[in-house]
BAVOTI-634748 format. One line per field, with one value per atom (N, C-alpha, C): residue number from 1; atom name; x, y, z. Coordinates in steps of 0.1 Angstrom, whole numbers, plus 5000, padded with zeros to 4 digits. Atoms other than C-alpha are relative to their C-alpha. Layout:
N
k c(NUM,...)
a c(CA,...)
u c(X,...)
v c(Y,...)
w c(Z,...)
END
This chain:
220
k c(1,1,1,2,2,2,3,3,3,4,4,4,5,5,5,6,6,6,7,7,7,8,8,8,9,9,9,10,10,10,11,11,11,12,12,12,13,13,13,14,14,14,15,15,15,16,16,16,17,17,17,18,18,18,19,19,19,20,20,20,21,21,21,22,22,22,23,23,23,24,24,24,25,25,25,26,26,26,27,27,27,28,28,28,29,29,29,30,30,30,31,31,31,32,32,32,33,33,33,34,34,34,35,35,35,36,36,36,37,37,37,38,38,38,39,39,39,40,40,40,41,41,41,42,42,42,43,43,43,44,44,44,45,45,45,46,46,46,47,47,47,48,48,48,49,49,49,50,50,50,51,51,51,52,52,52,53,53,53,54,54,54,55,55,55,56,56,56,57,57,57,58,58,58,59,59,59,60,60,60,61,61,61,62,62,62,63,63,63,64,64,64,65,65,65,66,66,66,67,67,67,68,68,68,69,69,69,70,70,70,71,71,71,72,72,72,73,73,73,74,74,74,75,75,75,76,76,76,77,77,77,78,78,78,79,79,79,80,80,80,81,81,81,82,82,82,83,83,83,84,84,84,85,85,85,86,86,86,87,87,87,88,88,88,89,89,89,90,90,90,91,91,91,92,92,92,93,93,93,94,94,94,95,95,95,96,96,96,97,97,97,98,98,98,99,99,99,100,100,100,101,101,101,102,102,102,103,103,103,104,104,104,105,105,105,106,106,106,107,107,107,108,108,108,109,109,109,110,110,110,111,111,111,112,112,112,113,113,113,114,114,114,115,115,115,116,116,116,117,117,117,118,118,118,119,119,119,120,120,120,121,121,121,122,122,122,123,123,123,124,124,124,125,125,125,126,126,126,127,127,127,128,128,128,129,129,129,130,130,130,131,131,131,132,132,132,133,133,133,134,134,134,135,135,135,136,136,136,137,137,137,138,138,138,139,139,139,140,140,140,141,141,141,142,142,142,143,143,143,144,144,144,145,145,145,146,146,146,147,147,147,148,148,148,149,149,149,150,150,150,151,151,151,152,152,152,153,153,153,154,154,154,155,155,155,156,156,156,157,157,157,158,158,158,159,159,159,160,160,160,161,161,161,162,162,162,163,163,163,164,164,164,165,165,165,166,166,166,167,167,167,168,168,168,169,169,169,170,170,170,171,171,171,172,172,172,173,173,173,174,174,174,175,175,175,176,176,176,177,177,177,178,178,178,179,179,179,180,180,180,181,181,181,182,182,182,183,183,183,184,184,184,185,185,185,186,186,186,187,187,187,188,188,188,189,189,189,190,190,190,191,191,191,192,192,192,193,193,193,194,194,194,195,195,195,196,196,196,197,197,197,198,198,198,199,199,199,200,200,200,201,201,201,202,202,202,203,203,203,204,204,204,205,205,205,206,206,206,207,207,207,208,208,208,209,209,209,210,210,210,211,211,211,212,212,212,213,213,213,214,214,214,215,215,215,216,216,216,217,217,217,218,218,218,219,219,219,220,220,220)
a c(N,CA,C,N,CA,C,N,CA,C,N,CA,C,N,CA,C,N,CA,C,N,CA,C,N,CA,C,N,CA,C,N,CA,C,N,CA,C,N,CA,C,N,CA,C,N,CA,C,N,CA,C,N,CA,C,N,CA,C,N,CA,C,N,CA,C,N,CA,C,N,CA,C,N,CA,C,N,CA,C,N,CA,C,N,CA,C,N,CA,C,N,CA,C,N,CA,C,N,CA,C,N,CA,C,N,CA,C,N,CA,C,N,CA,C,N,CA,C,N,CA,C,N,CA,C,N,CA,C,N,CA,C,N,CA,C,N,CA,C,N,CA,C,N,CA,C,N,CA,C,N,CA,C,N,CA,C,N,CA,C,N,CA,C,N,CA,C,N,CA,C,N,CA,C,N,CA,C,N,CA,C,N,CA,C,N,CA,C,N,CA,C,N,CA,C,N,CA,C,N,CA,C,N,CA,C,N,CA,C,N,CA,C,N,CA,C,N,CA,C,N,CA,C,N,CA,C,N,CA,C,N,CA,C,N,CA,C,N,CA,C,N,CA,C,N,CA,C,N,CA,C,N,CA,C,N,CA,C,N,CA,C,N,CA,C,N,CA,C,N,CA,C,N,CA,C,N,CA,C,N,CA,C,N,CA,C,N,CA,C,N,CA,C,N,CA,C,N,CA,C,N,CA,C,N,CA,C,N,CA,C,N,CA,C,N,CA,C,N,CA,C,N,CA,C,N,CA,C,N,CA,C,N,CA,C,N,CA,C,N,CA,C,N,CA,C,N,CA,C,N,CA,C,N,CA,C,N,CA,C,N,CA,C,N,CA,C,N,CA,C,N,CA,C,N,CA,C,N,CA,C,N,CA,C,N,CA,C,N,CA,C,N,CA,C,N,CA,C,N,CA,C,N,CA,C,N,CA,C,N,CA,C,N,CA,C,N,CA,C,N,CA,C,N,CA,C,N,CA,C,N,CA,C,N,CA,C,N,CA,C,N,CA,C,N,CA,C,N,CA,C,N,CA,C,N,CA,C,N,CA,C,N,CA,C,N,CA,C,N,CA,C,N,CA,C,N,CA,C,N,CA,C,N,CA,C,N,CA,C,N,CA,C,N,CA,C,N,CA,C,N,CA,C,N,CA,C,N,CA,C,N,CA,C,N,CA,C,N,CA,C,N,CA,C,N,CA,C,N,CA,C,N,CA,C,N,CA,C,N,CA,C,N,CA,C,N,CA,C,N,CA,C,N,CA,C,N,CA,C,N,CA,C,N,CA,C,N,CA,C,N,CA,C,N,CA,C,N,CA,C,N,CA,C,N,CA,C,N,CA,C,N,CA,C,N,CA,C,N,CA,C,N,CA,C,N,CA,C,N,CA,C,N,CA,C,N,CA,C,N,CA,C,N,CA,C,N,CA,C,N,CA,C,N,CA,C,N,CA,C,N,CA,C,N,CA,C,N,CA,C,N,CA,C,N,CA,C,N,CA,C,N,CA,C,N,CA,C,N,CA,C,N,CA,C,N,CA,C,N,CA,C,N,CA,C,N,CA,C,N,CA,C,N,CA,C,N,CA,C,N,CA,C,N,CA,C,N,CA,C,N,CA,C,N,CA,C,N,CA,C,N,CA,C,N,CA,C,N,CA,C,N,CA,C,N,CA,C,N,CA,C,N,CA,C,N,CA,C,N,CA,C,N,CA,C,N,CA,C,N,CA,C,N,CA,C,N,CA,C)
u c(4989,1816,5010,4993,1836,5016,4986,1870,5010,4992,1885,4998,5003,1872,4990,5010,1845,4985,5013,1809,4993,5002,1802,5006,4991,1819,4992,5008,1806,5005,4993,1832,4992,5006,1815,4984,5011,1782,4997,5001,1786,5004,4995,1805,4990,5011,1775,4988,5010,1752,4993,5004,1751,4995,5005,1746,4983,5012,1716,4993,5006,1703,4997,5005,1703,4989,5010,1688,4985,5012,1665,4990,5007,1651,5002,5004,1656,4991,5007,1642,4988,5007,1625,4988,5011,1608,4991,5004,1603,4989,5009,1585,4989,5008,1566,4987,5007,1550,4994,5007,1544,4990,5010,1531,4990,5014,1507,4989,5010,1493,4993,5006,1487,4991,5010,1471,4989,5010,1450,4989,5010,1433,4995,5001,1436,4988,5011,1418,4987,5014,1390,4995,5003,1386,4994,5005,1381,4989,5010,1361,4986,5013,1335,4994,5004,1334,4993,5009,1323,4989,5010,1298,4991,5008,1282,5000,4994,1297,4987,5005,1277,5005,4993,1279,5010,4985,1303,5013,4990,1323,5008,4998,1322,5008,4992,1330,5016,4988,1360,5010,4991,1374,5003,4997,1368,5011,4993,1388,5013,4989,1415,5007,4995,1418,5003,4999,1416,5016,4990,1442,5012,4993,1466,5003,4999,1458,5009,4994,1467,5012,4985,1500,5009,4991,1530,5005,4994,1544,5012,4989,1575,5003,5003,1565,4992,5003,1549,5011,4987,1579,5012,4989,1601,4993,5007,1572,5003,5001,1572,5015,4986,1611,5005,4993,1615,4988,5008,1585,5001,4999,1590,5013,4988,1627,5001,4994,1626,4994,5005,1609,5011,4988,1633,4996,5007,1632,4995,5009,1622,4985,5017,1592,4992,5010,1581,4999,5004,1585,4990,5012,1566,4987,5011,1538,4994,5003,1536,4996,5003,1536,4986,5013,1507,4990,5014,1486,4997,5001,1493,4993,5007,1483,4985,5014,1452,4992,5007,1436,4997,4999,1440,4991,5007,1429,4984,5014,1399,4992,5009,1383,4999,5001,1390,4992,5010,1370,4987,5010,1346,4989,5006,1338,4993,5004,1335,4993,5013,1312,4985,5011,1289,4996,5002,1291,4994,5010,1273,4985,5016,1238,4991,5008,1213,4992,5006,1195,5007,4991,1223,4993,5005,1216,4985,5012,1180,4999,5001,1186,5003,4998,1205,4992,5012,1178,4989,5014,1149,5008,4996,1173,5006,5002,1175,5018,4983,1215,5006,4994,1235,5009,4989,1255,5011,4986,1286,4998,5001,1276,4997,5003,1262,5014,4987,1296,5012,4984,1322,4992,5005,1299,4996,5009,1280,5008,4995,1292,5015,4985,1330,5007,4997,1336,4998,5003,1320,5008,4994,1336,5014,4987,1371,4999,4998,1365,5001,5000,1361,5014,4990,1390,5013,4987,1418,5010,4986,1436,5001,4996,1432,5010,4993,1446,5015,4987,1475,5008,4990,1488,5002,4994,1488,5011,4992,1511,5013,4989,1532,5005,4998,1530,5008,4993,1542,5015,4986,1573,5008,4992,1582,5004,5000,1580,5009,4992,1603,5013,4988,1633,4999,5003,1617,5006,4998,1627,5016,4988,1662,4998,5001,1652,4995,5000,1645,5011,4992,1679,4997,5002,1669,5006,4994,1690,4994,5006,1670,5009,4992,1682,5008,4997,1685,5012,4994,1701,5017,4989,1727,5011,4994,1733,5008,4995,1740,5014,4982,1768,5009,4989,1783,5003,4997,1783,5012,4994,1796,5015,4985,1825,5010,4993,1837,5001,5001,1828,4995,5007,1807,4986,5016,1772,4990,5009,1760,4997,5002,1762,4992,5011,1745,4985,5010,1718,4993,5007,1710,4996,5005,1711,4985,5011,1689,4983,5010,1662,4997,5005,1665,4993,5001,1659,4984,5016,1625,4993,5007,1617,4994,5003,1621,4992,5013,1600,4987,5016,1571,4994,5003,1569,4992,5006,1557,4989,5009,1537,4988,5013,1516,4994,5007,1513,4987,5013,1494,4989,5015,1473,4992,5006,1464,4990,5002,1457,4987,5009,1439,4982,5013,1417,4991,5007,1406,4991,5009,1397,4987,5010,1377,4985,5008,1356,4995,5005,1351,4992,5009,1337,4989,5018,1308,4993)
v c(5005,9231,5009,4993,9240,5005,4997,9255,4987,5011,9218,4991,5009,9207,4987,5009,9184,5007,4995,9190,4995,5004,9168,4996,5003,9163,4994,5007,9137,5005,4993,9150,5009,4986,9184,4995,5000,9169,4992,5008,9146,5010,4991,9173,5011,4990,9200,4992,5006,9173,5003,4999,9171,5013,4991,9207,5002,4998,9209,4993,5008,9180,5004,4995,9197,5014,4992,9227,4996,5006,9207,4995,5006,9191,5011,4991,9220,5011,4989,9246,4996,5003,9235,4990,5010,9207,5005,4996,9225,5011,4990,9255,4996,5005,9236,4994,5008,9214,5006,4994,9238,5012,4992,9266,4993,5006,9241,4997,4999,9234,5012,4985,9272,5000,4995,9274,4990,5009,9244,5003,4993,9257,5013,4987,9292,5000,5001,9284,4996,5006,9265,5010,4993,9291,5011,4987,9318,4998,5006,9295,5001,5003,9292,5015,4985,9329,5005,4991,9338,4992,5007,9313,5006,4999,9322,5017,4987,9358,5011,4989,9390,5007,4993,9408,5006,4988,9436,4989,5006,9410,4993,5009,9386,5011,4992,9416,5009,4998,9426,4989,5010,9395,4994,5006,9384,5016,4989,9421,4998,5006,9411,4988,5013,9376,5004,4999,9390,5009,4993,9414,4993,5008,9390,4991,5010,9367,5010,4992,9395,5008,4992,9407,4986,5013,9384,4996,5004,9364,5006,4993,9379,5010,4985,9413,4999,5003,9399,4997,5004,9385,5008,4994,9413,5011,4992,9437,4995,5003,9416,4999,5001,9413,5012,4983,9452,5006,4993,9459,4992,5006,9432,4993,5006,9432,4992,5009,9418,4983,5016,9384,4995,5007,9359,4995,5000,9356,4987,5013,9318,5002,5002,9324,5008,4991,9353,4994,5006,9333,4985,5011,9303,5007,4994,9327,5007,4994,9344,4989,5011,9313,4994,5004,9301,5009,4991,9332,5001,4998,9335,4988,5010,9300,4999,5003,9299,5008,4994,9323,4992,5008,9299,4988,5010,9272,5001,4998,9289,5001,5002,9289,4991,5013,9254,4993,5004,9249,5007,4990,9276,4988,5008,9250,4988,5013,9221,5002,5000,9233,5003,4997,9248,4984,5015,9210,4993,5009,9194,5003,5000,9184,5010,4991,9210,4993,5007,9180,5000,4999,9179,5006,4990,9210,4999,4997,9207,4988,5010,9171,5005,4998,9189,5009,4992,9214,4990,5009,9187,4988,5008,9167,5012,4988,9201,5002,4998,9200,5015,4989,9230,5007,4996,9252,4993,5003,9241,4982,5017,9201,4999,5002,9206,5003,4996,9222,4988,5011,9197,4984,5015,9164,4996,5003,9168,5009,4989,9200,4998,4999,9200,4984,5011,9163,4996,5003,9160,5009,4992,9192,4994,5003,9179,4987,5011,9148,5001,4996,9166,5007,4990,9192,4997,5002,9171,5001,4996,9167,5013,4983,9203,5006,4994,9210,4995,5006,9189,5006,4995,9202,5017,4989,9238,4996,5009,9215,5006,5001,9210,5013,4986,9247,5006,4994,9260,4997,5005,9236,5005,4999,9244,5017,4983,9283,5004,4998,9280,5007,4990,9292,5014,4983,9330,5000,4996,9327,5007,4995,9338,5016,4986,9375,5006,4993,9377,4989,5005,9360,4985,5013,9323,4992,5010,9298,4989,5012,9272,4993,5012,9240,5008,4992,9263,5012,4987,9290,4993,5008,9264,4997,5005,9252,5012,4988,9287,5001,4994,9293,4991,5011,9260,5005,4998,9270,5012,4988,9303,5002,4999,9295,4990,5014,9263,5006,4998,9279,4988,5010,9250,4999,4999,9256,4986,5010,9228,4990,5011,9201,5004,4995,9217,5002,4995,9232,4988,5011,9200,4991,5007,9183,5004,4990,9207,4995,5004,9201,4984,5014,9162,5002,5004,9165,5006,4994,9188,4988,5012,9160,4989,5014,9131,5001,4996,9150,4999,4996,9162,4989,5010,9137,4988,5014,9105,5008,4994,9131,5005,4996,9143,4986,5014,9105,4997,5005,9099,5008,4991,9129,4995,5003,9116,4988,5015,9081,5004,5001,9096,5010,4995,9119,4987,5010,9086,4991,5009,9068,5009,4992,9096,5000,5001,9098,4986,5011,9059,4998,5001,9062,5011,4992,9088,4993)
w c(4996,6206,5012,4988,6239,5001,5002,6243,5000,5003,6249,4989,5011,6215,5002,4996,6231,5000,5002,6225,5013,4988,6255,5011,4991,6286,5012,4989,6313,5010,4991,6336,5007,4997,6337,5005,5000,6334,5017,4985,6369,5011,4993,6386,5003,4996,6382,5009,4993,6394,5010,4986,6430,5004,4997,6435,4996,5008,6409,5006,4990,6428,5016,4991,6458,5002,5006,6446,4996,5003,6431,5012,4989,6464,5009,4990,6487,4995,5006,6462,4991,5013,6432,5002,4994,6446,5011,4981,6484,4994,5004,6466,4992,5009,6442,5009,4992,6469,5011,4994,6494,4992,5007,6468,4996,5010,6449,5015,4989,6490,5002,4997,6495,4989,5010,6458,5003,4998,6463,5013,4991,6496,5001,5000,6490,4985,5012,6457,5003,4996,6472,5007,4993,6496,4990,5008,6468,4993,5007,6449,5009,4992,6479,5002,4995,6489,4987,5010,6454,4995,5002,6457,5013,4986,6490,5007,4993,6499,4992,5004,6495,4985,5011,6461,4998,4998,6470,5004,4998,6484,4991,5015,6453,4993,5008,6433,5004,4997,6452,4998,4999,6455,4985,5013,6416,4995,5004,6408,5006,4996,6430,4992,5002,6417,4982,5017,6376,5004,5000,6386,5002,4997,6400,4987,5013,6368,4987,5011,6345,5002,4996,6365,4998,4999,6351,5015,4990,6379,5003,4996,6375,5004,4995,6383,5013,4987,6415,5007,4995,6425,5002,4997,6420,5009,4989,6441,5011,4984,6468,5005,4996,6470,5005,4999,6468,5012,4992,6490,5015,4989,6515,5007,4998,6523,5010,4986,6559,5000,4998,6547,4990,5009,6533,4987,5014,6496,4996,5004,6495,5007,4993,6518,4990,5006,6495,4985,5011,6465,5004,4997,6479,5002,5002,6487,4988,5016,6455,4992,5009,6439,5003,4997,6460,4996,5002,6457,4984,5014,6420,4992,5011,6409,5011,4994,6436,4987,5010,6413,4991,5014,6384,5007,4997,6405,5008,4994,6420,4987,5014,6383,4999,5002,6382,5009,4990,6414,4997,5004,6400,4991,5009,6372,5005,4993,6394,5008,4992,6418,4991,5006,6390,4994,5007,6375,5009,4992,6405,4994,5002,6396,5008,4992,6410,5007,4988,6424,5010,4987,6449,5008,4991,6460,5007,4997,6463,5007,4989,6482,5013,4982,6510,5004,4995,6512,5005,4995,6515,5012,4989,6542,5011,4991,6560,5004,4996,6557,5002,4997,6573,4987,5011,6548,4998,4999,6563,4995,5000,6562,4984,5017,6524,4991,5010,6509,5004,4999,6530,4996,5002,6525,4987,5008,6495,4984,5010,6471,4994,5006,6472,4998,5004,6471,4986,5012,6442,4987,5008,6425,5000,5000,6434,4989,5011,6415,4986,5015,6381,5000,4999,6392,5001,4996,6402,4987,5007,6370,4995,5006,6359,5010,4992,6393,4996,5002,6387,4987,5009,6355,5003,4996,6370,5012,4992,6397,4991,5009,6367,4994,5005,6353,5012,4989,6389,4999,5000,6388,4990,5009,6356,4997,4999,6365,5012,4984,6398,4993,5003,6374,5005,5001,6380,5012,4988,6414,5000,4999,6407,4999,4999,6401,5013,4986,6440,5006,4992,6446,5006,4999,6450,4992,5008,6436,4999,5000,6424,4991,5008,6403,4988,5014,6366,5007,4995,6385,5003,4999,6397,4989,5013,6364,4993,5004,6353,5006,4991,6380,5000,5006,6370,4989,5012,6336,4998,5003,6342,5008,4990,6369,4992,5006,6346,4983,5014,6311,4991,5006,6302,5005,4994,6303,4992,5005,6278,5010,4988,6305,5009,4989,6331,4996,5004,6312,4995,5003,6295,5011,4985,6329,5006,4993,6345,4990,5006,6316,5002,4998,6320,5012,4986,6356,5000,5001,6348,4992,5004,6324,5005,4993,6345,5011,4989,6373,4995,5003,6353,4989,5010,6327,5007,4991,6350,5007,4992,6368,4991,5012,6335,4997,5006,6327,5012,4993,6358,5005,5000,6358,4990,5009,6324,5005,4994,6340,5011,4989,6371,4991,5012,6342,4997,5005,6327,5010,4990,6358,5007,4996,6368,4992,5008,6339,4996,5001,6337,5013,4989,6374,4999,4999,6366,4993)
END
């Protein structure tokens, strides 16, 4: 219970909401969307490189990828923040989130590529298709079909980890909630509102991913 004797105060909840919504749209959602796009594209590039590049290159890429995956995201954010002081923090956050999750998405793509039936590869050889045409027209479309649900789950994970941006001075929705609580000595309302906004945004997305997964299963 707060100092005014009320467990919940709607005035404080509505007062905190506008700034939290603004930070949600301009930081939380923006970082998630752009970071996810970077992760999806870079992850696919990594997966393809590991399939077609010479062994020394594959070994280097795999080592770097594993190093990133085994290092906490918050440490990567702090390292980039102190090492690249000339880069705007929100830009650093987007890039670090994108690279970090690209290493996970690369593994998802790899599983999807390896799940493509061997006969498909043999058919492209029989048709004398170029390697570029084989990947773009046959392999990647089939791999994406089975990986989209898993990729969506990583997007949700990225969305929920955006509060880590506060360590590099980027004020996201949760940080805005904490700021309001600190200035008004009312933490319950803004924190609960932040949790509700996360739930409102992520729960329907998870349902859509689950529905998409079912449709893809039935379509195979």
